[in-house]
ChimeraX commands (.cxc) that place a marker at each C-alpha (Angstrom):
marker #1 position 41.98,24.33,-16.93 radius 0.5
marker #1 position 43.83,25.67,-13.87 radius 0.5
marker #1 position 42.48,24.26,-10.59 radius 0.5
marker #1 position 42.13,27.85,-9.31 radius 0.5
marker #1 position 39.95,28.86,-12.25 radius 0.5
marker #1 position 36.18,28.60,-11.99 radius 0.5
marker #1 position 35.29,28.16,-15.67 radius 0.5
marker #1 position 37.17,26.79,-18.65 radius 0.5
marker #1 position 37.47,28.62,-21.95 radius 0.5
marker #1 position 34.34,26.78,-23.10 radius 0.5
marker #1 position 32.42,28.11,-20.08 radius 0.5
marker #1 position 32.24,24.81,-18.21 radius 0.5
marker #1 position 33.18,24.04,-14.62 radius 0.5
marker #1 position 35.84,21.56,-13.53 radius 0.5
marker #1 position 33.28,18.72,-13.39 radius 0.5
marker #1 position 31.87,19.55,-16.84 radius 0.5
marker #1 position 28.73,21.35,-15.66 radius 0.5
marker #1 position 27.41,24.71,-16.79 radius 0.5
marker #1 position 27.29,27.45,-14.10 radius 0.5
marker #1 position 23.53,26.98,-13.58 radius 0.5
marker #1 position 23.55,23.18,-13.66 radius 0.5
marker #1 position 22.85,21.00,-10.61 radius 0.5
marker #1 position 24.85,17.93,-9.72 radius 0.5
marker #1 position 23.34,14.50,-10.29 radius 0.5
marker #1 position 20.89,13.66,-7.51 radius 0.5
marker #1 position 20.19,10.14,-6.24 radius 0.5
marker #1 position 17.69,9.35,-3.50 radius 0.5
marker #1 position 16.34,6.38,-1.59 radius 0.5
marker #1 position 13.36,6.59,0.77 radius 0.5
marker #1 position 12.63,4.03,3.48 radius 0.5
marker #1 position 16.01,2.37,3.10 radius 0.5
marker #1 position 16.52,1.64,6.82 radius 0.5
marker #1 position 14.51,-0.27,9.42 radius 0.5
marker #1 position 14.11,0.32,13.19 radius 0.5
marker #1 position 13.15,3.97,12.69 radius 0.5
marker #1 position 10.00,5.83,11.76 radius 0.5
marker #1 position 11.42,7.32,8.58 radius 0.5
marker #1 position 14.65,7.21,6.60 radius 0.5
marker #1 position 16.17,8.57,3.42 radius 0.5
marker #1 position 19.49,8.55,1.60 radius 0.5
marker #1 position 20.52,11.43,-0.67 radius 0.5
marker #1 position 23.48,11.90,-2.97 radius 0.5
marker #1 position 24.14,15.32,-4.48 radius 0.5
marker #1 position 27.16,14.68,-6.63 radius 0.5
marker #1 position 29.75,13.12,-4.34 radius 0.5
marker #1 position 28.13,14.50,-1.18 radius 0.5
marker #1 position 26.19,11.69,0.50 radius 0.5
marker #1 position 23.92,11.85,3.54 radius 0.5
marker #1 position 21.82,9.30,5.40 radius 0.5
marker #1 position 18.93,10.67,7.47 radius 0.5
marker #1 position 16.66,8.90,9.95 radius 0.5
marker #1 position 13.65,10.19,11.85 radius 0.5
marker #1 position 12.18,8.98,15.13 radius 0.5
marker #1 position 8.76,10.17,16.12 radius 0.5
marker #1 position 6.50,11.73,16.83 radius 0.5
marker #1 position 6.90,10.10,20.25 radius 0.5
marker #1 position 5.94,11.18,23.75 radius 0.5
marker #1 position 8.67,13.42,25.13 radius 0.5
marker #1 position 9.65,13.87,28.77 radius 0.5
marker #1 position 11.78,16.81,27.58 radius 0.5
marker #1 position 8.62,18.87,27.21 radius 0.5
marker #1 position 8.34,19.52,30.96 radius 0.5
marker #1 position 8.60,23.24,31.65 radius 0.5
marker #1 position 8.21,24.00,27.94 radius 0.5
marker #1 position 5.29,24.47,25.60 radius 0.5
marker #1 position 3.38,21.19,25.52 radius 0.5
marker #1 position 0.90,22.10,22.80 radius 0.5
marker #1 position 3.26,21.29,19.93 radius 0.5
marker #1 position 6.04,18.88,19.05 radius 0.5
marker #1 position 9.66,19.45,19.97 radius 0.5
marker #1 position 11.95,19.07,16.94 radius 0.5
marker #1 position 15.52,17.98,17.70 radius 0.5
marker #1 position 18.38,17.29,15.30 radius 0.5
marker #1 position 21.86,15.81,15.36 radius 0.5
marker #1 position 24.48,15.68,12.62 radius 0.5
marker #1 position 27.45,13.34,12.65 radius 0.5
marker #1 position 30.14,12.39,10.16 radius 0.5
marker #1 position 31.00,8.86,9.13 radius 0.5
marker #1 position 34.52,7.75,10.20 radius 0.5
marker #1 position 35.43,7.25,6.54 radius 0.5
marker #1 position 33.78,10.43,5.25 radius 0.5
marker #1 position 35.91,12.62,3.03 radius 0.5
marker #1 position 35.41,15.78,5.07 radius 0.5
marker #1 position 37.41,18.84,4.14 radius 0.5
marker #1 position 40.17,19.97,6.46 radius 0.5
marker #1 position 38.29,22.80,8.21 radius 0.5
marker #1 position 35.52,20.37,9.17 radius 0.5
marker #1 position 38.03,17.93,10.64 radius 0.5
marker #1 position 39.58,20.55,12.90 radius 0.5
marker #1 position 36.21,22.01,13.91 radius 0.5
marker #1 position 34.02,18.96,13.31 radius 0.5
marker #1 position 31.93,19.19,16.44 radius 0.5
marker #1 position 31.20,22.89,15.92 radius 0.5
marker #1 position 30.25,22.42,12.26 radius 0.5
marker #1 position 27.95,19.50,13.05 radius 0.5
marker #1 position 26.31,21.44,15.88 radius 0.5
marker #1 position 25.71,24.41,13.58 radius 0.5
marker #1 position 24.19,22.14,10.94 radius 0.5
marker #1 position 21.96,20.47,13.54 radius 0.5
marker #1 position 20.74,23.82,14.83 radius 0.5
marker #1 position 19.89,24.96,11.30 radius 0.5
marker #1 position 17.99,21.73,10.61 radius 0.5
marker #1 position 15.99,22.03,13.83 radius 0.5
marker #1 position 15.06,25.64,13.11 radius 0.5
marker #1 position 14.01,24.86,9.54 radius 0.5
marker #1 position 11.84,21.91,10.47 radius 0.5
marker #1 position 10.17,23.75,13.33 radius 0.5
marker #1 position 8.60,25.79,10.53 radius 0.5
marker #1 position 8.15,22.96,8.01 radius 0.5
marker #1 position 6.54,20.34,10.26 radius 0.5
marker #1 position 3.01,21.07,11.46 radius 0.5
marker #1 position 4.09,20.71,15.09 radius 0.5
marker #1 position 0.72,21.77,16.51 radius 0.5
marker #1 position -0.87,18.43,15.64 radius 0.5
marker #1 position 1.74,16.51,17.66 radius 0.5
marker #1 position 1.44,17.93,21.20 radius 0.5
marker #1 position 3.65,16.62,24.03 radius 0.5
marker #1 position 5.84,14.76,21.55 radius 0.5
marker #1 position 9.33,14.83,20.10 radius 0.5
marker #1 position 10.45,14.41,16.50 radius 0.5
marker #1 position 14.14,13.56,16.32 radius 0.5
marker #1 position 16.09,13.97,13.07 radius 0.5
marker #1 position 19.53,12.39,12.73 radius 0.5
marker #1 position 21.79,13.00,9.71 radius 0.5
marker #1 position 25.06,11.23,8.97 radius 0.5
marker #1 position 27.40,12.78,6.41 radius 0.5
marker #1 position 28.92,9.80,4.64 radius 0.5
marker #1 position 30.90,11.74,2.05 radius 0.5
marker #1 position 31.45,15.49,1.77 radius 0.5
marker #1 position 32.10,17.24,-1.53 radius 0.5
marker #1 position 30.37,20.56,-0.97 radius 0.5
marker #1 position 26.84,21.54,0.02 radius 0.5
marker #1 position 26.74,19.30,3.09 radius 0.5
marker #1 position 24.08,21.30,4.95 radius 0.5
marker #1 position 21.84,21.45,1.88 radius 0.5
marker #1 position 22.17,17.70,1.39 radius 0.5
marker #1 position 21.35,17.11,5.08 radius 0.5
marker #1 position 18.24,19.28,4.79 radius 0.5
marker #1 position 17.05,17.41,1.69 radius 0.5
marker #1 position 17.69,14.00,3.22 radius 0.5
marker #1 position 15.92,15.05,6.42 radius 0.5
marker #1 position 12.88,16.27,4.46 radius 0.5
marker #1 position 12.57,12.96,2.62 radius 0.5
marker #1 position 12.95,11.04,5.89 radius 0.5
marker #1 position 10.21,13.16,7.47 radius 0.5
marker #1 position 7.95,12.38,4.51 radius 0.5
marker #1 position 8.80,8.68,4.82 radius 0.5
marker #1 position 7.78,8.86,8.49 radius 0.5
marker #1 position 4.37,10.17,7.46 radius 0.5
marker #1 position 4.80,13.41,9.38 radius 0.5
marker #1 position 2.63,16.34,8.26 radius 0.5
marker #1 position 4.46,19.27,6.64 radius 0.5
marker #1 position 3.30,22.63,5.32 radius 0.5
marker #1 position 5.36,22.42,2.12 radius 0.5
marker #1 position 8.09,20.43,0.37 radius 0.5
marker #1 position 11.27,22.18,1.54 radius 0.5
marker #1 position 14.28,21.98,-0.79 radius 0.5
marker #1 position 17.80,23.28,-0.29 radius 0.5
marker #1 position 20.86,24.03,-2.41 radius 0.5
marker #1 position 24.15,25.85,-2.07 radius 0.5
marker #1 position 24.77,28.76,-4.43 radius 0.5
marker #1 position 28.02,30.63,-4.97 radius 0.5
marker #1 position 29.02,33.92,-6.54 radius 0.5
marker #1 position 32.54,34.33,-7.88 radius 0.5
marker #1 position 34.17,35.88,-10.92 radius 0.5
marker #1 position 30.89,37.77,-11.52 radius 0.5
marker #1 position 29.13,34.45,-12.04 radius 0.5
marker #1 position 26.38,32.71,-10.05 radius 0.5
marker #1 position 27.26,29.06,-9.52 radius 0.5
marker #1 position 24.61,26.47,-8.66 radius 0.5
marker #1 position 25.22,23.54,-6.31 radius 0.5
marker #1 position 28.98,23.93,-5.82 radius 0.5
marker #1 position 31.37,21.08,-5.19 radius 0.5
marker #1 position 34.13,21.23,-2.59 radius 0.5
marker #1 position 36.84,22.57,-4.90 radius 0.5
marker #1 position 34.57,25.37,-6.10 radius 0.5
marker #1 position 33.63,26.37,-2.56 radius 0.5
marker #1 position 37.34,26.76,-1.75 radius 0.5
marker #1 position 37.78,29.46,-4.39 radius 0.5
marker #1 position 37.46,33.09,-3.38 radius 0.5
marker #1 position 33.78,33.97,-3.54 radius 0.5
marker #1 position 30.50,34.17,-1.66 radius 0.5
marker #1 position 28.67,31.01,-0.63 radius 0.5
marker #1 position 24.94,30.87,0.13 radius 0.5
marker #1 position 22.95,27.98,1.58 radius 0.5
marker #1 position 19.27,28.39,0.81 radius 0.5
marker #1 position 16.24,26.39,1.96 radius 0.5
marker #1 position 13.01,27.22,0.17 radius 0.5
marker #1 position 9.31,26.33,0.26 radius 0.5
marker #1 position 8.19,26.35,-3.41 radius 0.5
marker #1 position 4.42,26.27,-2.87 radius 0.5
marker #1 position 4.43,29.03,-0.25 radius 0.5
marker #1 position 7.26,30.95,-1.97 radius 0.5
marker #1 position 9.02,31.34,1.37 radius 0.5
marker #1 position 12.60,30.90,2.58 radius 0.5
marker #1 position 13.26,28.90,5.74 radius 0.5
marker #1 position 17.03,29.41,5.64 radius 0.5
marker #1 position 19.43,31.85,4.01 radius 0.5
marker #1 position 23.05,31.85,5.13 radius 0.5
marker #1 position 26.08,33.50,3.53 radius 0.5
marker #1 position 29.74,33.67,4.42 radius 0.5
marker #1 position 30.36,37.31,3.43 radius 0.5
marker #1 position 28.66,40.70,3.21 radius 0.5
marker #1 position 27.49,41.84,-0.23 radius 0.5
marker #1 position 25.50,44.74,-1.73 radius 0.5
marker #1 position 21.72,44.41,-1.47 radius 0.5
marker #1 position 21.12,44.28,-5.24 radius 0.5
marker #1 position 23.64,41.45,-5.62 radius 0.5
marker #1 position 22.09,39.64,-2.65 radius 0.5
marker #1 position 18.69,39.75,-4.33 radius 0.5
marker #1 position 20.10,38.45,-7.63 radius 0.5
marker #1 position 21.82,35.51,-5.94 radius 0.5
marker #1 position 18.71,34.74,-3.90 radius 0.5
marker #1 position 16.63,34.72,-7.08 radius 0.5
marker #1 position 19.07,32.27,-8.67 radius 0.5
marker #1 position 18.95,30.12,-5.55 radius 0.5
marker #1 position 15.16,30.03,-5.75 radius 0.5
marker #1 position 15.34,28.86,-9.37 radius 0.5
marker #1 position 17.80,26.13,-8.41 radius 0.5
marker #1 position 15.55,25.01,-5.57 radius 0.5
marker #1 position 12.57,24.79,-7.95 radius 0.5
marker #1 position 14.53,22.52,-10.27 radius 0.5
marker #1 position 15.61,20.31,-7.39 radius 0.5
marker #1 position 12.04,20.22,-6.07 radius 0.5
marker #1 position 10.85,18.74,-9.37 radius 0.5
marker #1 position 13.44,15.96,-9.10 radius 0.5
marker #1 position 12.80,15.12,-5.45 radius 0.5
marker #1 position 9.03,15.26,-5.85 radius 0.5
marker #1 position 9.24,12.70,-8.65 radius 0.5
marker #1 position 11.29,10.39,-6.41 radius 0.5
marker #1 position 8.71,10.70,-3.62 radius 0.5
marker #1 position 5.88,9.88,-6.02 radius 0.5
marker #1 position 7.74,6.82,-7.31 radius 0.5
marker #1 position 8.32,5.68,-3.72 radius 0.5
marker #1 position 4.62,6.12,-2.94 radius 0.5
marker #1 position 3.67,4.09,-6.03 radius 0.5
marker #1 position 6.02,1.30,-4.94 radius 0.5
marker #1 position 4.51,1.19,-1.45 radius 0.5
marker #1 position 1.00,1.17,-2.89 radius 0.5
marker #1 position 1.86,-1.73,-5.19 radius 0.5
marker #1 position 3.35,-3.70,-2.29 radius 0.5
marker #1 position 0.26,-3.12,-0.15 radius 0.5
marker #1 position -2.04,-4.32,-2.91 radius 0.5
marker #1 position 0.09,-7.22,-4.15 radius 0.5
marker link #1:1,2 radius 0.2
marker link #1:2,3 radius 0.2
marker link #1:3,4 radius 0.2
marker link #1:4,5 radius 0.2
marker link #1:5,6 radius 0.2
marker link #1:6,7 radius 0.2
marker link #1:7,8 radius 0.2
marker link #1:8,9 radius 0.2
marker link #1:9,10 radius 0.2
marker link #1:10,11 radius 0.2
marker link #1:11,12 radius 0.2
marker link #1:12,13 radius 0.2
marker link #1:13,14 radius 0.2
marker link #1:14,15 radius 0.2
marker link #1:15,16 radius 0.2
marker link #1:16,17 radius 0.2
marker link #1:17,18 radius 0.2
marker link #1:18,19 radius 0.2
marker link #1:19,20 radius 0.2
marker link #1:20,21 radius 0.2
marker link #1:21,22 radius 0.2
marker link #1:22,23 radius 0.2
marker link #1:23,24 radius 0.2
marker link #1:24,25 radius 0.2
marker link #1:25,26 radius 0.2
marker link #1:26,27 radius 0.2
marker link #1:27,28 radius 0.2
marker link #1:28,29 radius 0.2
marker link #1:29,30 radius 0.2
marker link #1:30,31 radius 0.2
marker link #1:31,32 radius 0.2
marker link #1:32,33 radius 0.2
marker link #1:33,34 radius 0.2
marker link #1:34,35 radius 0.2
marker link #1:35,36 radius 0.2
marker link #1:36,37 radius 0.2
marker link #1:37,38 radius 0.2
marker link #1:38,39 radius 0.2
marker link #1:39,40 radius 0.2
marker link #1:40,41 radius 0.2
marker link #1:41,42 radius 0.2
marker link #1:42,43 radius 0.2
marker link #1:43,44 radius 0.2
marker link #1:44,45 radius 0.2
marker link #1:45,46 radius 0.2
marker link #1:46,47 radius 0.2
marker link #1:47,48 radius 0.2
marker link #1:48,49 radius 0.2
marker link #1:49,50 radius 0.2
marker link #1:50,51 radius 0.2
marker link #1:51,52 radius 0.2
marker link #1:52,53 radius 0.2
marker link #1:53,54 radius 0.2
marker link #1:54,55 radius 0.2
marker link #1:55,56 radius 0.2
marker link #1:56,57 radius 0.2
marker link #1:57,58 radius 0.2
marker link #1:58,59 radius 0.2
marker link #1:59,60 radius 0.2
marker link #1:60,61 radius 0.2
marker link #1:61,62 radius 0.2
marker link #1:62,63 radius 0.2
marker link #1:63,64 radius 0.2
marker link #1:64,65 radius 0.2
marker link #1:65,66 radius 0.2
marker link #1:66,67 radius 0.2
marker link #1:67,68 radius 0.2
marker link #1:68,69 radius 0.2
marker link #1:69,70 radius 0.2
marker link #1:70,71 radius 0.2
marker link #1:71,72 radius 0.2
marker link #1:72,73 radius 0.2
marker link #1:73,74 radius 0.2
marker link #1:74,75 radius 0.2
marker link #1:75,76 radius 0.2
marker link #1:76,77 radius 0.2
marker link #1:77,78 radius 0.2
marker link #1:78,79 radius 0.2
marker link #1:79,80 radius 0.2
marker link #1:80,81 radius 0.2
marker link #1:81,82 radius 0.2
marker link #1:82,83 radius 0.2
marker link #1:83,84 radius 0.2
marker link #1:84,85 radius 0.2
marker link #1:85,86 radius 0.2
marker link #1:86,87 radius 0.2
marker link #1:87,88 radius 0.2
marker link #1:88,89 radius 0.2
marker link #1:89,90 radius 0.2
marker link #1:90,91 radius 0.2
marker link #1:91,92 radius 0.2
marker link #1:92,93 radius 0.2
marker link #1:93,94 radius 0.2
marker link #1:94,95 radius 0.2
marker link #1:95,96 radius 0.2
marker link #1:96,97 radius 0.2
marker link #1:97,98 radius 0.2
marker link #1:98,99 radius 0.2
marker link #1:99,100 radius 0.2
marker link #1:100,101 radius 0.2
marker link #1:101,102 radius 0.2
marker link #1:102,103 radius 0.2
marker link #1:103,104 radius 0.2
marker link #1:104,105 radius 0.2
marker link #1:105,106 radius 0.2
marker link #1:106,107 radius 0.2
marker link #1:107,108 radius 0.2
marker link #1:108,109 radius 0.2
marker link #1:109,110 radius 0.2
marker link #1:110,111 radius 0.2
marker link #1:111,112 radius 0.2
marker link #1:112,113 radius 0.2
marker link #1:113,114 radius 0.2
marker link #1:114,115 radius 0.2
marker link #1:115,116 radius 0.2
marker link #1:116,117 radius 0.2
marker link #1:117,118 radius 0.2
marker link #1:118,119 radius 0.2
marker link #1:119,120 radius 0.2
marker link #1:120,121 radius 0.2
marker link #1:121,122 radius 0.2
marker link #1:122,123 radius 0.2
marker link #1:123,124 radius 0.2
marker link #1:124,125 radius 0.2
marker link #1:125,126 radius 0.2
marker link #1:126,127 radius 0.2
marker link #1:127,128 radius 0.2
marker link #1:128,129 radius 0.2
marker link #1:129,130 radius 0.2
marker link #1:130,131 radius 0.2
marker link #1:131,132 radius 0.2
marker link #1:132,133 radius 0.2
marker link #1:133,134 radius 0.2
marker link #1:134,135 radius 0.2
marker link #1:135,136 radius 0.2
marker link #1:136,137 radius 0.2
marker link #1:137,138 radius 0.2
marker link #1:138,139 radius 0.2
marker link #1:139,140 radius 0.2
marker link #1:140,141 radius 0.2
marker link #1:141,142 radius 0.2
marker link #1:142,143 radius 0.2
marker link #1:143,144 radius 0.2
marker link #1:144,145 radius 0.2
marker link #1:145,146 radius 0.2
marker link #1:146,147 radius 0.2
marker link #1:147,148 radius 0.2
marker link #1:148,149 radius 0.2
marker link #1:149,150 radius 0.2
marker link #1:150,151 radius 0.2
marker link #1:151,152 radius 0.2
marker link #1:152,153 radius 0.2
marker link #1:153,154 radius 0.2
marker link #1:154,155 radius 0.2
marker link #1:155,156 radius 0.2
marker link #1:156,157 radius 0.2
marker link #1:157,158 radius 0.2
marker link #1:158,159 radius 0.2
marker link #1:159,160 radius 0.2
marker link #1:160,161 radius 0.2
marker link #1:161,162 radius 0.2
marker link #1:162,163 radius 0.2
marker link #1:163,164 radius 0.2
marker link #1:164,165 radius 0.2
marker link #1:165,166 radius 0.2
marker link #1:166,167 radius 0.2
marker link #1:167,168 radius 0.2
marker link #1:168,169 radius 0.2
marker link #1:169,170 radius 0.2
marker link #1:170,171 radius 0.2
marker link #1:171,172 radius 0.2
marker link #1:172,173 radius 0.2
marker link #1:173,174 radius 0.2
marker link #1:174,175 radius 0.2
marker link #1:175,176 radius 0.2
marker link #1:176,177 radius 0.2
marker link #1:177,178 radius 0.2
marker link #1:178,179 radius 0.2
marker link #1:179,180 radius 0.2
marker link #1:180,181 radius 0.2
marker link #1:181,182 radius 0.2
marker link #1:182,183 radius 0.2
marker link #1:183,184 radius 0.2
marker link #1:184,185 radius 0.2
marker link #1:185,186 radius 0.2
marker link #1:186,187 radius 0.2
marker link #1:187,188 radius 0.2
marker link #1:188,189 radius 0.2
marker link #1:189,190 radius 0.2
marker link #1:190,191 radius 0.2
marker link #1:191,192 radius 0.2
marker link #1:192,193 radius 0.2
marker link #1:193,194 radius 0.2
marker link #1:194,195 radius 0.2
marker link #1:195,196 radius 0.2
marker link #1:196,197 radius 0.2
marker link #1:197,198 radius 0.2
marker link #1:198,199 radius 0.2
marker link #1:199,200 radius 0.2
marker link #1:200,201 radius 0.2
marker link #1:201,202 radius 0.2
marker link #1:202,203 radius 0.2
marker link #1:203,204 radius 0.2
marker link #1:204,205 radius 0.2
marker link #1:205,206 radius 0.2
marker link #1:206,207 radius 0.2
marker link #1:207,208 radius 0.2
marker link #1:208,209 radius 0.2
marker link #1:209,210 radius 0.2
marker link #1:210,211 radius 0.2
marker link #1:211,212 radius 0.2
marker link #1:212,213 radius 0.2
marker link #1:213,214 radius 0.2
marker link #1:214,215 radius 0.2
marker link #1:215,216 radius 0.2
marker link #1:216,217 radius 0.2
marker link #1:217,218 radius 0.2
marker link #1:218,219 radius 0.2
marker link #1:219,220 radius 0.2
marker link #1:220,221 radius 0.2
marker link #1:221,222 radius 0.2
marker link #1:222,223 radius 0.2
marker link #1:223,224 radius 0.2
marker link #1:224,225 radius 0.2
marker link #1:225,226 radius 0.2
marker link #1:226,227 radius 0.2
marker link #1:227,228 radius 0.2
marker link #1:228,229 radius 0.2
marker link #1:229,230 radius 0.2
marker link #1:230,231 radius 0.2
marker link #1:231,232 radius 0.2
marker link #1:232,233 radius 0.2
marker link #1:233,234 radius 0.2
marker link #1:234,235 radius 0.2
marker link #1:235,236 radius 0.2
marker link #1:236,237 radius 0.2
marker link #1:237,238 radius 0.2
marker link #1:238,239 radius 0.2
marker link #1:239,240 radius 0.2
marker link #1:240,241 radius 0.2
marker link #1:241,242 radius 0.2
marker link #1:242,243 radius 0.2
marker link #1:243,244 radius 0.2
view
C-alpha cells in the first residue's frame, strides 16, 4: 500500500482499520492528585492528560457576570510529544486555538449557573500527537470534569472525521490527516442531539457537509458508549472503596 493512498485494495486503512472504525480508546479517571478532577485518554497513539481545578472563588469575575462560573482552559504539549511539524512551528497558536475551543464548548456543557462567582480551570497536556488532538483534549477534559463532580447538561463526546477519495474516514491518524481531503472536528451532545463544536479546514457543498456531519454524529455515539462504560466502571470502583 502506497503511503499516499488512503485505502488498500482490500478496503482497509494503513493501520488496518475500516473507514468507519474508531481507534482503540483507553481512559483513566482520577489518575492524578492535587487537583479536583483528572483524566487520561488515549485515542490510538494520541495521548492527553487533563486536570480540572474548581469550581473555586474567582477574583477574575470583577467587572464580569458574577452569576455563573467562568470557564478557562489551557493546552500545552509535553516536551517529548511527537507533534507534527506544523504544530512545532506554530505551537503556541495551535494550543491557544485548542484552548479557546475547549472553553467555548464547556461554557455550554457545564451548568455554570449553579457555580456563581467561581472559576473552573481546565488544563490539557498533549503527551503524544497522532491525529485528532483537539478531539482527544475535549474527551479528556470531559472525563476530568466528571471526575471533579461538576454538573453537566450532557456527556459531550468528540471525534475527528475526514472526507477524501469520496470516502468518509472516522477518527483519522496523523498520516491520514496529511492526505489531501477535508478534516472535521466534531463535539456532540448525544442526549440533547446538539453539536457544541463543528470545525472544518475547507469549504464543501451543503449536501456533502450534512453527510459528513451525520457520519460524525454516528462516530460520536459509538465513542459515547465506550466512554460512558469507563465512567460507570470508575464510579463502581469508587463506591467499592468507600464501602470497603
